[in-house]
TORKE-147197 format. One record per residue (C-alpha): x, y, z; chain; residue in one letter. Coordinates in nm, 4 decimals. Example, Ala and Ser with C-alpha at 12.3 -4.5 7.8 and 13.67 -1.06 7.14 Angstrom:
TORKE-147197
1.2300;-0.4500;0.7800;A;a
1.3670;-0.1060;0.7140;A;s
end
This chain:
TORKE-147197
-0.5152;-6.1619;-5.1692;A;m
-0.7991;-6.3604;-5.3953;A;s
-0.7515;-6.6864;-5.5998;A;d
-0.9896;-6.7404;-5.9102;A;e
-1.2908;-6.8093;-5.7345;A;k
-1.2246;-6.4914;-5.4752;A;g
-1.1619;-6.6640;-5.1918;A;k
-0.9254;-6.4883;-4.9312;A;p
-0.5794;-6.6803;-4.9126;A;e
-0.3286;-6.7025;-4.6485;A;g
-0.3988;-6.7853;-4.2333;A;p
-0.7477;-6.6571;-4.1754;A;g
-0.8869;-6.8692;-4.5065;A;a
-1.0366;-7.0808;-4.3377;A;g
-0.8094;-7.3705;-4.3642;A;e
-0.4335;-7.4244;-4.3422;A;r
-0.1736;-7.5980;-4.5334;A;s
-0.2271;-7.8833;-4.4051;A;d
-0.6463;-7.8772;-4.4424;A;g
-0.6879;-7.8777;-4.1553;A;a
-0.9894;-7.5526;-4.0628;A;e
-0.8158;-7.3779;-3.8096;A;v
-1.0767;-7.0414;-3.8056;A;v
-1.4223;-6.9709;-3.9339;A;k
-1.3933;-6.5880;-3.8900;A;h
-1.2397;-6.4027;-4.1173;A;p
-0.9343;-6.1978;-4.0220;A;v
-0.7367;-5.8559;-4.1811;A;l
-0.5362;-6.0822;-4.4538;A;q
-0.2172;-5.9051;-4.4004;A;w
-0.1228;-5.8589;-4.1241;A;p
-0.2267;-6.2568;-3.9706;A;m
-0.0145;-6.3290;-4.2823;A;l
0.3065;-6.1271;-4.1333;A;a
0.2330;-6.3141;-3.8078;A;a
0.1959;-6.6593;-3.9771;A;s
0.5209;-6.5967;-4.0664;A;r
0.7025;-6.4348;-3.7118;A;t
0.9236;-6.6678;-3.4891;A;a
0.7229;-6.6456;-3.2048;A;a
0.4284;-6.7928;-3.1076;A;g
0.1009;-6.5636;-3.1712;A;i
-0.2628;-6.6885;-3.0204;A;v
-0.5695;-6.4416;-3.1550;A;l
-0.8734;-6.4116;-2.8972;A;l
-1.2100;-6.2957;-2.8397;A;d
-1.2977;-6.0405;-2.5633;A;k
-1.3877;-6.4235;-2.3703;A;h
-1.0570;-6.5130;-2.4031;A;y
-1.1918;-6.7585;-2.6561;A;r
-0.9263;-6.9334;-2.9178;A;v
-0.9568;-6.7465;-3.2880;A;l
-0.6476;-6.7941;-3.4455;A;w
-0.2562;-6.9214;-3.3650;A;a
0.0249;-6.9355;-3.6316;A;n
0.2059;-7.2107;-3.7272;A;d
0.5556;-7.0941;-3.5035;A;a
0.2831;-7.1429;-3.2082;A;f
0.1899;-7.5272;-3.3043;A;y
0.5290;-7.6199;-3.3562;A;a
0.6771;-7.3071;-3.0707;A;l
0.4880;-7.5049;-2.8027;A;l
0.3886;-7.9269;-2.9429;A;g
0.0555;-7.8491;-3.0477;A;f
-0.2100;-8.0359;-3.3066;A;e
-0.4679;-7.7674;-3.4768;A;p
-0.7459;-8.0340;-3.4559;A;s
-0.9507;-7.8635;-3.1602;A;d
-0.7725;-7.6009;-3.0888;A;l
-1.0511;-7.3450;-3.2216;A;v
-1.2966;-7.1736;-3.0013;A;g
-1.0822;-7.2871;-2.6627;A;q
-1.1011;-7.0808;-2.3279;A;a
-0.7492;-6.9676;-2.4084;A;g
-0.7353;-6.9381;-1.9794;A;h
-0.7810;-7.3105;-2.0189;A;g
-0.3962;-7.3296;-2.2089;A;l
-0.1658;-7.1158;-1.9498;A;v
-0.0990;-7.1861;-1.6269;A;r
0.1474;-6.9509;-1.3471;A;r
0.4049;-7.2420;-1.2563;A;p
0.5478;-7.3100;-0.8837;A;s
0.2936;-7.0744;-0.6987;A;l
-0.0618;-7.2573;-0.6870;A;q
-0.1712;-6.9117;-0.5153;A;s
-0.4978;-6.7496;-0.6864;A;s
-0.3470;-6.4219;-0.6923;A;w
-0.0756;-6.5299;-0.8999;A;f
-0.3722;-6.5701;-1.1895;A;s
-0.4195;-6.7840;-1.4624;A;n
-0.5209;-6.4501;-1.6047;A;e
-0.2627;-6.2795;-1.8329;A;p
-0.1878;-5.9684;-1.7627;A;v
-0.2257;-5.7269;-2.0382;A;a
0.0831;-5.4819;-2.1001;A;g
0.3479;-5.7204;-1.9030;A;n
0.5612;-6.0148;-1.9900;A;w
0.5222;-6.3377;-1.7509;A;q
0.6403;-6.6498;-1.7194;A;r
0.3951;-6.9722;-1.8117;A;v
0.3182;-7.3374;-1.8646;A;q
0.0704;-7.4000;-2.1947;A;v
-0.0832;-7.7107;-2.1197;A;n
-0.2756;-7.9142;-2.4427;A;r
-0.6452;-7.8664;-2.3882;A;s
-0.5752;-7.8231;-2.0112;A;g
-0.3890;-8.1640;-2.0027;A;e
-0.0825;-8.2939;-1.7260;A;e
0.2308;-8.3536;-1.7769;A;g
0.1956;-8.2465;-2.0955;A;s
0.3408;-7.8495;-2.0134;A;s
0.5454;-7.6050;-2.2331;A;h
0.7305;-7.3377;-1.9971;A;d
0.7483;-6.9726;-2.2398;A;a
0.6920;-6.6127;-2.2106;A;f
0.3886;-6.4631;-2.2215;A;m
0.3203;-6.1460;-2.3349;A;f
-0.0019;-5.9849;-2.3547;A;e
-0.1953;-5.7455;-2.6404;A;n
-0.5401;-5.5780;-2.5968;A;r
-0.6002;-5.5093;-2.9966;A;l
-0.8320;-5.1532;-2.9828;A;p
-1.0352;-5.2578;-3.2938;A;s
-1.1798;-5.5916;-3.2432;A;h
-1.1823;-5.6621;-3.6358;A;q
-1.4285;-5.8964;-3.6224;A;n
-1.3832;-6.0427;-3.2677;A;g
-1.0583;-6.0478;-3.2181;A;a
-1.0290;-5.8629;-2.9864;A;s
-0.6621;-6.0686;-2.7648;A;i
-0.3267;-6.1020;-2.9016;A;m
-0.1083;-6.3403;-2.7010;A;w
0.3021;-6.3630;-2.8214;A;t
0.4373;-6.7101;-2.7245;A;f
0.8084;-6.7070;-2.6809;A;i
1.0036;-7.0423;-2.5981;A;d
1.2644;-6.8974;-2.3207;A;p
1.5415;-7.1491;-2.3910;A;c
1.5912;-6.9038;-2.7120;A;n
1.5062;-6.5539;-2.6305;A;d
1.3518;-6.4891;-2.2921;A;a
1.3030;-6.2154;-2.2046;A;p
1.5432;-5.9428;-2.1755;A;p
1.6257;-5.7999;-1.8163;A;v
1.7573;-5.4445;-1.8035;A;s
1.8954;-5.2821;-1.4964;A;s
1.7106;-5.0875;-1.2548;A;g
1.2885;-5.1533;-1.2262;A;k
1.1777;-5.0023;-1.5807;A;a
1.1675;-5.2717;-1.8501;A;h
1.0993;-5.1492;-2.2374;A;a
0.7909;-5.3917;-2.3132;A;y
0.5133;-5.2476;-2.5266;A;p
0.2405;-5.0952;-2.2513;A;g
0.4133;-5.2081;-2.0143;A;s
0.4663;-4.9276;-1.7030;A;l
0.8205;-4.7981;-1.6609;A;a
0.8633;-4.9376;-1.2868;A;g
0.6818;-5.2220;-1.3474;A;m
0.8994;-5.5297;-1.2630;A;t
0.7447;-5.8241;-1.4513;A;p
0.5784;-6.1596;-1.2891;A;v
0.8735;-6.3429;-1.3518;A;w
1.1079;-6.1336;-1.2579;A;l
0.8815;-5.9967;-0.9387;A;f
0.8520;-6.3738;-0.8233;A;e
1.2136;-6.4216;-0.8406;A;d
1.2792;-6.1269;-0.6579;A;r
1.0764;-6.2835;-0.3891;A;v
1.2463;-6.6089;-0.3697;A;s
1.6288;-6.4430;-0.3992;A;h
1.5468;-6.2114;-0.1192;A;a
1.4114;-6.4678;0.0983;A;l
1.7415;-6.6688;0.0563;A;e
1.9181;-6.3264;0.1578;A;r
1.7208;-6.2463;0.4458;A;a
1.7331;-6.6516;0.5151;A;e
2.1570;-6.6020;0.5077;A;r
2.1797;-6.2708;0.7272;A;h
1.9017;-6.3436;0.9684;A;d
1.6554;-6.0335;0.7720;A;g
1.3022;-5.9519;0.6972;A;q
1.0806;-5.9118;0.4134;A;i
0.7819;-5.7836;0.3319;A;g
0.4555;-5.9056;0.1334;A;l
0.2031;-5.6938;0.0593;A;l
-0.0560;-5.7929;-0.1766;A;l
-0.2799;-5.5590;-0.3452;A;v
-0.6704;-5.5380;-0.4702;A;s
-0.8137;-5.2909;-0.6157;A;l
-1.1941;-5.2979;-0.5412;A;d
-1.5283;-5.3227;-0.6681;A;g
-1.2614;-5.4301;-0.9902;A;c
-1.5726;-5.6681;-1.1702;A;e
-1.8070;-5.3325;-1.0933;A;v
-1.5695;-5.1692;-1.2791;A;l
-1.5779;-5.3511;-1.5362;A;r
-1.8744;-5.3907;-1.5973;A;e
-1.9619;-5.0084;-1.5753;A;r
-1.7351;-4.9337;-1.8143;A;l
-1.5482;-5.1911;-1.9939;A;g
-1.2413;-5.3891;-2.0573;A;d
-1.0765;-5.1544;-2.2198;A;e
-1.1303;-4.8438;-1.9579;A;s
-1.0812;-5.0889;-1.6714;A;l
-0.6945;-5.1610;-1.8524;A;d
-0.6767;-4.7286;-1.8786;A;m
-0.7551;-4.7261;-1.4657;A;l
-0.5628;-4.9808;-1.4067;A;q
-0.2254;-4.8398;-1.5678;A;q
-0.3051;-4.5448;-1.3572;A;q
-0.2884;-4.7247;-1.0054;A;v
-0.0437;-4.9039;-1.1630;A;g
0.1668;-4.5296;-1.1857;A;r
0.0035;-4.3884;-0.8637;A;r
0.1831;-4.7474;-0.6943;A;l
0.4531;-4.6679;-0.8771;A;i
0.5674;-4.3006;-0.8044;A;q
0.4949;-4.4050;-0.4281;A;t
0.7152;-4.6879;-0.4035;A;l
1.0729;-4.6355;-0.3770;A;r
1.3226;-4.7424;-0.6109;A;n
1.4463;-5.0275;-0.4045;A;e
1.1100;-5.1713;-0.3903;A;d
0.9884;-5.3671;-0.6431;A;s
0.5982;-5.3695;-0.7856;A;l
0.4094;-5.5934;-1.0320;A;s
0.0679;-5.6462;-1.1572;A;r
0.0083;-5.9912;-1.0684;A;l
-0.3367;-6.0079;-1.2185;A;g
-0.6655;-5.7796;-1.2739;A;q
-0.6976;-5.5749;-1.0586;A;g
-0.3788;-5.7344;-0.8492;A;r
-0.0670;-5.5743;-0.7811;A;w
0.2049;-5.7119;-0.5221;A;g
0.4798;-5.5279;-0.3278;A;i
0.8353;-5.6906;-0.2387;A;l
0.9726;-5.4781;0.0524;A;i
1.3638;-5.5449;0.1490;A;e
1.5320;-5.2577;0.3253;A;q
1.4447;-5.0912;0.6699;A;a
1.1630;-5.4177;0.7011;A;v
0.9701;-5.3747;1.0120;A;t
0.5431;-5.3724;1.0914;A;p
0.5437;-5.0006;1.1357;A;g
0.7359;-4.9348;0.8322;A;s
0.4906;-5.2056;0.6121;A;l
0.1931;-5.0332;0.7752;A;q
0.3447;-4.6694;0.6537;A;t
0.3934;-4.8051;0.3089;A;v
0.0043;-4.9685;0.3078;A;a
-0.1496;-4.5910;0.4204;A;l
0.0825;-4.4531;0.1460;A;r
0.0152;-4.6510;-0.1321;A;c
-0.3900;-4.5860;0.0020;A;q
-0.3386;-4.2398;-0.0017;A;e
-0.2226;-4.2470;-0.3220;A;a
-0.5185;-4.3002;-0.4373;A;m
-0.7230;-4.0500;-0.2783;A;e
-0.7113;-3.7511;-0.5858;A;a
-0.9770;-3.8975;-0.8702;A;p
-0.9094;-4.0771;-1.1860;A;f
-0.9464;-4.0133;-1.4901;A;r
-1.1354;-4.2327;-1.7982;A;v
-1.3025;-4.0783;-2.0765;A;g
-1.5475;-3.8858;-1.9088;A;h
-1.5641;-4.0562;-1.5867;A;e
-1.3827;-3.9410;-1.2750;A;a
-1.4478;-4.2382;-1.0331;A;p
-1.3136;-4.3053;-0.7036;A;l
-1.0510;-4.6053;-0.6920;A;l
-0.9711;-4.7619;-0.2956;A;s
-0.7364;-4.9924;-0.2297;A;l
-0.7494;-5.3361;0.0313;A;s
-0.4137;-5.4984;0.0700;A;m
-0.2565;-5.8029;0.2531;A;g
0.0958;-5.8362;0.4719;A;i
0.2885;-6.0759;0.4894;A;a
0.6393;-6.0360;0.7086;A;i
0.9194;-6.3077;0.6689;A;y
0.9807;-6.5631;0.8648;A;p
0.7116;-6.4965;1.1218;A;q
0.3923;-6.5497;0.8563;A;d
0.6184;-6.7823;0.6566;A;g
1.0104;-6.9207;0.5488;A;d
0.8778;-7.0374;0.2239;A;m
0.7227;-6.8312;-0.1114;A;l
0.4591;-7.0335;-0.1374;A;e
0.3811;-6.9532;0.2531;A;c
0.4336;-6.6243;0.2319;A;l
0.1764;-6.5395;-0.0625;A;v
-0.0652;-6.7506;0.1579;A;g
-0.0640;-6.5157;0.4253;A;s
-0.0585;-6.2401;0.2633;A;a
-0.3703;-6.3941;0.1102;A;e
-0.5421;-6.4677;0.4151;A;s
-0.4333;-6.1242;0.5589;A;a
-0.6176;-5.8808;0.2850;A;i
-0.9232;-6.1657;0.2653;A;s
-0.9815;-6.0358;0.6255;A;r
-0.9425;-5.6348;0.4951;A;s
-1.2336;-5.4262;0.4629;A;e
-1.2287;-5.2493;0.0509;A;p
-1.0499;-4.9426;0.1067;A;a
-0.8231;-5.0917;0.4032;A;n
-0.4656;-5.2888;0.5611;A;y
-0.4504;-5.6008;0.7148;A;s
-0.1620;-5.8357;0.8798;A;f
-0.1403;-6.1669;0.8519;A;y
-0.0422;-6.1840;1.2242;A;d
-0.3185;-5.9545;1.3147;A;s
-0.2428;-5.8461;1.6597;A;s
-0.0212;-5.6203;1.4487;A;l
-0.3114;-5.4087;1.3446;A;r
-0.4210;-5.3122;1.7142;A;s
-0.0444;-5.2537;1.7960;A;v
0.0147;-5.0192;1.5909;A;l
-0.3122;-4.8871;1.5433;A;g
-0.2538;-4.7485;1.9022;A;s
0.0212;-4.6371;1.8061;A;r
-0.1421;-4.4394;1.5064;A;l
-0.3221;-4.2757;1.7164;A;a
-0.0305;-4.1876;1.9321;A;l
0.1682;-4.0367;1.6797;A;k
-0.1310;-3.8089;1.5853;A;r
-0.1694;-3.6501;1.9265;A;f
0.1961;-3.6104;1.9385;A;v
0.1910;-3.4594;1.6078;A;q
-0.1085;-3.2432;1.7438;A;d
0.1880;-3.1341;2.0559;A;a
0.3844;-3.0609;1.9514;A;l
0.2105;-2.7786;1.7716;A;h
0.1346;-2.6013;2.1418;A;y
0.4504;-2.7631;2.3658;A;p
0.3762;-2.5224;2.6512;A;e
0.0253;-2.6912;2.7106;A;k
0.1406;-3.0471;2.6687;A;n
0.4281;-3.0809;2.7691;A;f
0.6629;-3.0476;3.1159;A;r
0.9602;-3.0758;3.2289;A;v
1.1435;-3.2515;3.5555;A;v
1.4535;-3.3217;3.7272;A;y
1.6017;-3.5343;3.8801;A;q
1.8956;-3.5033;4.0425;A;p
2.2909;-3.6790;4.0499;A;r
2.4601;-3.6720;4.3422;A;v
2.8082;-3.7550;4.4630;A;s
2.8698;-4.1689;4.5480;A;p
3.0742;-4.0711;4.8569;A;h
2.9314;-3.8238;5.0070;A;d
2.5830;-3.8322;4.9176;A;g
2.5358;-3.3931;4.7608;A;r
2.3572;-3.3114;4.4653;A;c
2.5962;-3.1609;4.2546;A;r
2.4084;-3.1948;3.8756;A;d
2.0542;-3.2295;3.7475;A;v
1.8638;-3.3845;3.5134;A;e
1.6329;-3.2082;3.2771;A;a
1.3870;-3.4843;3.1825;A;q
0.9999;-3.4401;2.9326;A;l
0.7573;-3.5712;2.9966;A;r
0.4282;-3.5694;2.7860;A;l
0.0705;-3.5441;2.9408;A;m
-0.1559;-3.7803;2.7627;A;h
-0.5425;-3.7475;2.7963;A;p
-0.6099;-4.1202;2.8803;A;e
-0.2662;-4.2908;2.9147;A;l
-0.1378;-4.0084;3.1648;A;g
0.2423;-3.9078;3.2022;A;e
0.4405;-4.0310;2.8989;A;l
0.8705;-4.1139;2.9147;A;l
1.0766;-3.9802;2.6538;A;p
1.0980;-4.3651;2.5748;A;k
0.7383;-4.3471;2.4895;A;d
0.7594;-4.0894;2.2488;A;f
1.0663;-3.9638;2.1557;A;l
1.0751;-4.1894;1.8870;A;p
0.7714;-4.0760;1.7119;A;l
0.8760;-3.7235;1.7309;A;v
1.1824;-3.8473;1.5629;A;a
1.0184;-3.9961;1.3101;A;e
0.8084;-3.6495;1.2305;A;l
1.1232;-3.4391;1.1841;A;g
1.0338;-3.2693;1.4889;A;q
1.3672;-3.2974;1.7177;A;a
1.5653;-3.0178;1.7072;A;v
1.1851;-2.8131;1.7564;A;r
1.1486;-2.9984;2.0583;A;l
1.4803;-2.9972;2.1962;A;d
1.4973;-2.6394;2.2077;A;r
1.1959;-2.5941;2.3865;A;w
1.3377;-2.7872;2.6139;A;g
1.6450;-2.5574;2.6308;A;i
1.4086;-2.2578;2.6509;A;e
1.2517;-2.4047;2.9311;A;r
1.5371;-2.5053;3.1317;A;m
1.7017;-2.1728;3.0209;A;a
1.4518;-2.0108;3.1668;A;a
1.4437;-2.2125;3.4626;A;q
1.7871;-2.1557;3.5713;A;r
1.7177;-1.7765;3.5575;A;v
1.4925;-1.8001;3.7934;A;h
1.6552;-1.9993;4.0469;A;w
1.9777;-1.7104;4.0470;A;q
1.7072;-1.5140;4.1237;A;e
1.5740;-1.6929;4.4027;A;a
1.8683;-1.7439;4.5063;A;g
2.0148;-2.0998;4.6747;A;g
2.1231;-2.4164;4.6208;A;k
1.9880;-2.4775;4.2928;A;l
2.1301;-2.1793;4.1133;A;a
2.4591;-2.3204;4.1558;A;k
2.4238;-2.6892;3.9872;A;l
2.4843;-2.7800;3.6391;A;g
2.1829;-2.8869;3.4431;A;l
2.1973;-3.1561;3.1591;A;s
1.9384;-3.2754;2.8924;A;l
1.9173;-3.5491;2.6515;A;d
1.9323;-3.4257;2.2753;A;v
1.8915;-3.5834;1.9122;A;s
2.2025;-3.5629;1.6560;A;m
1.9784;-3.3294;1.4632;A;a
2.0274;-3.1035;1.6823;A;t
2.4079;-3.0558;1.5964;A;l
2.1957;-3.0303;1.1924;A;d
2.4083;-2.7779;1.0771;A;q
2.1486;-2.6962;0.7959;A;s
1.7823;-2.6103;0.9840;A;v
1.5431;-2.4790;0.8895;A;a
1.5837;-2.1537;0.9965;A;d
1.9578;-2.1418;0.9198;A;r
2.0772;-2.0732;1.3434;A;r
2.3198;-2.4150;1.3817;A;p
2.2994;-2.4945;1.7784;A;l
2.5726;-2.2119;1.8456;A;d
2.3844;-1.9594;1.7167;A;v
2.0891;-2.0568;1.8917;A;f
2.2528;-2.0591;2.2953;A;l
2.3405;-1.7161;2.1697;A;r
2.0073;-1.6438;2.1018;A;g
1.9776;-1.6782;2.5037;A;l
2.2191;-1.4210;2.6487;A;n
2.3110;-1.5798;2.8344;A;l
2.6150;-1.7597;3.0227;A;d
2.6064;-2.1691;2.9429;A;l
2.9303;-2.2798;3.1852;A;s
2.5952;-2.4470;3.3341;A;w
2.4616;-2.6268;3.0857;A;l
2.5163;-2.9933;2.9533;A;c
2.4072;-3.1257;2.6257;A;v
2.3509;-3.5318;2.5807;A;e
2.4138;-3.7109;2.3085;A;l
2.4126;-4.0690;2.1877;A;d
2.7486;-4.2160;2.2312;A;e
2.7398;-4.4501;1.8449;A;r
2.5460;-4.1500;1.7028;A;a
2.8067;-3.9224;1.8450;A;f
3.0840;-4.0828;1.7636;A;i
2.9373;-4.1901;1.3972;A;d
2.9143;-3.8581;1.3117;A;q
3.1332;-3.6243;1.5338;A;a
3.3732;-3.5657;1.1893;A;a
3.1310;-3.3750;1.0495;A;d
3.0383;-3.1948;1.3658;A;q
3.4208;-3.1158;1.4916;A;m
3.3531;-2.7193;1.4116;A;h
3.0745;-2.6452;1.5610;A;l
3.1666;-2.9088;1.8629;A;l
3.4694;-2.6596;1.8947;A;r
3.2119;-2.3587;1.8836;A;r
3.0073;-2.5691;2.1421;A;l
3.2554;-2.6018;2.3634;A;v
3.4604;-2.2786;2.3387;A;a
3.0751;-2.1386;2.4309;A;l
3.0911;-2.3066;2.7969;A;g
2.8721;-2.5786;2.7155;A;v
2.9574;-2.9186;2.8234;A;r
2.9576;-3.1924;2.6101;A;l
2.8693;-3.5905;2.6986;A;a
2.8255;-3.8743;2.5326;A;v
2.5558;-4.1731;2.6631;A;s
2.6005;-4.5404;2.6811;A;h
2.2952;-4.7246;2.6259;A;s
2.4726;-4.9330;2.9858;A;g
2.4741;-5.2611;2.6786;A;h
2.7802;-5.4141;2.4921;A;g
3.0964;-5.1886;2.4981;A;p
3.2224;-4.8758;2.5876;A;v
3.4691;-4.7001;2.2880;A;d
3.6783;-4.5264;2.4934;A;i
3.9342;-4.4858;2.2455;A;m
3.7310;-4.3231;1.9707;A;r
3.5898;-4.1178;2.3287;A;l
3.9740;-3.9938;2.4175;A;a
3.9422;-3.7885;2.0241;A;s
3.6271;-3.6194;2.1271;A;l
3.5586;-3.2505;2.3003;A;p
3.3028;-3.4469;2.6090;A;v
3.3792;-3.4186;2.9424;A;s
3.1310;-3.6511;3.0351;A;r
2.9898;-4.0258;3.0066;A;v
2.6244;-4.1186;3.1058;A;t
2.5698;-4.5162;3.1821;A;l
2.1905;-4.6046;3.0492;A;g
2.0294;-4.8412;3.3761;A;r
2.2241;-5.1188;3.1926;A;g
2.5312;-5.1683;3.3593;A;v
2.3565;-5.0540;3.7085;A;a
2.1189;-5.3284;3.6078;A;d
2.3853;-5.5865;3.5922;A;a
2.5029;-5.4686;3.9333;A;i
2.3842;-5.7489;4.2339;A;r
2.6818;-5.8340;4.4114;A;q
3.0249;-5.6475;4.5065;A;p
3.3304;-5.8524;4.3580;A;d
3.1561;-5.9600;4.0394;A;t
3.2444;-5.9410;3.7011;A;p
2.9745;-5.6227;3.6412;A;p
3.1259;-5.4872;3.9304;A;a
3.4298;-5.5672;3.8500;A;r
3.3996;-5.4389;3.4864;A;g
3.2560;-5.0795;3.6146;A;l
3.5657;-5.0590;3.8377;A;e
3.7626;-5.1131;3.5200;A;a
3.5811;-4.8519;3.2851;A;l
3.5862;-4.5909;3.5775;A;a
3.9888;-4.6147;3.5771;A;r
3.9168;-4.5579;3.1995;A;c
3.7358;-4.2484;3.2460;A;l
3.9535;-4.1173;3.5204;A;e
4.2497;-4.1381;3.2731;A;a
4.1174;-3.9963;3.0146;A;l
3.9433;-3.6821;3.2740;A;q
3.5919;-3.7908;3.2725;A;l
3.3629;-3.8099;3.4562;A;e
3.1188;-4.1178;3.4850;A;g
2.7071;-4.0609;3.5316;A;v
2.5473;-4.4172;3.6561;A;v
2.2252;-4.3695;3.6315;A;t
1.9195;-4.6147;3.7328;A;g
2.0450;-4.6475;4.0254;A;v
1.8346;-4.8325;4.2680;A;s
1.9809;-5.0526;4.5570;A;t
2.2543;-4.9335;4.7625;A;e
2.4826;-5.2226;4.6896;A;t
2.4402;-5.0109;4.3522;A;q
2.4862;-4.6953;4.5488;A;r
2.8528;-4.8957;4.7066;A;e
2.9373;-5.0178;4.3832;A;v
2.8784;-4.7008;4.1880;A;a
3.1891;-4.5668;4.4522;A;g
3.4326;-4.6678;4.2453;A;c
3.3664;-4.3567;4.0479;A;l
3.6538;-4.0921;4.1051;A;v
3.4856;-3.8151;3.9074;A;a
3.1602;-3.8605;3.8735;A;g
2.7838;-3.8762;3.9814;A;f
2.4951;-4.1897;4.0263;A;i
2.0929;-4.1276;3.9565;A;q
1.8189;-4.3225;4.0041;A;g
1.5042;-4.3537;4.1478;A;d
1.6755;-4.5091;4.4603;A;g
1.8582;-4.1228;4.4967;A;v
1.5925;-3.9830;4.4223;A;c
1.2926;-3.9488;4.0990;A;e
1.2944;-3.6962;3.9225;A;a
1.1220;-3.3872;4.0186;A;l
0.9262;-3.0618;3.9663;A;e
1.1423;-2.7084;4.0051;A;a
0.8915;-2.6207;4.3463;A;e
0.9594;-3.0442;4.4281;A;a
1.3157;-3.0385;4.4100;A;l
1.3578;-2.7233;4.5988;A;t
1.2378;-2.8560;4.8922;A;a
1.4179;-3.1209;4.8220;A;w
1.7142;-2.9826;4.8318;A;l
1.6411;-2.7417;5.1520;A;d
1.5908;-3.0748;5.3644;A;a
1.9750;-3.1290;5.3075;A;g
2.0173;-3.3355;5.0445;A;n
end
């Protein structure tokens, strides 16, 4: 439309209805006419974030006067509330609703809360590259959908808006404080972001960041929260199963997700991420403190790497990761890296050996011989517990056959092995449940006792009852291994097909003198086990007092370095031949 002199009408014509000049640059008239009449505040900016034009709703909604607005830096008009962190940047994030405060010419004391959405304009018509949309939260706050998907233009399904991310972190801190829990906050930075901007341009950089966001979403769990915080910046909130090791795993997986080349136009750049990790409560008990700790951590991180706020964690976890990789390699050739040793269990009444526990050892070239507590948790993390347990049983069975052929005392002793509950899994890859695997040994199995963690055994017994009965029918004895800390669940044990309870070294460690509460507690437990016709084994025995108190066991054994250390098969034979 034009008047009789051919001058364009409407917003963008260079003059507002009140006579104030608003914009010097002509823009497309019909889109701007529609924008001028919408209830949402609309601001057009050039590629340098300088204001070109704003509609009436923006002035009315946020209390601006039109004078001196054109040409101002947009970043000076909006800022993040609450967090004064550089990570929650004043720079808007394309394709994401943000909660912001809008200040008149950047003046303090004249701010107005709003939600803002940024769109990049592909046409760059007459210099207009960016459009901001503002909504008054008191009237029309952006809707929050269930889960993590938010159907806003240009947003990624699974990406949490910044304003909601901040809210989630705050509530996560409150929950962690109530339940004495932990949360993890990871700040993620795209390495070389400014170099990429200069090389590829704003549009291509935005496309790359969308692709990075998609990869991060696919890497994280549904219960984790991911938000884009600024140009080349993301935040990740972890609430479930938070440990330094689990957060390290998240960081490594996010970095691994960047390994494949990205694609933008004819370019296929290789991207990498730097990450800073902070943990509540040790690294900060308030939102600002936790973010500050994560910022401090990422400032120490090298490109394509991660850093904890507590720098000592990196060294500890690095050693653990190296050990985990060694264990993974060792499991491919267990006969070269593991060995089986045997620790006698003797009667507390006559000192005679009645049973032997088989224990695994891992030989490390630098750390030497590792005990089960040092490597079994890593084996479980690698999902190889069943494989290692079966290898141990096969080695025990072969040793048992050898002892039988040689004759002597060892051929008459029972053998026990502490195994993972995963070994009872009936949907193993080779489709051979434990009873089928044992039948394949073609041996009488009355010598074998399988020991399982008490709590896991009790929790899963109902689902595994048929398998447990099949094992008992094969002659296999079942035992529960109690940690030695906390009560023994006598009522539940009475309903399970077990014949033995092994008490961890915590029981023996508590016994300093006879006729003390720990000693009387063991005596009471011994009477309960006798009533249930269960054998008891007290492990970790190292003193004469502990041996004396353990004599309350009517049926059972004592075990520990004070009785005899774990021995190789040949040394065990010699120990027995010496009259034990």
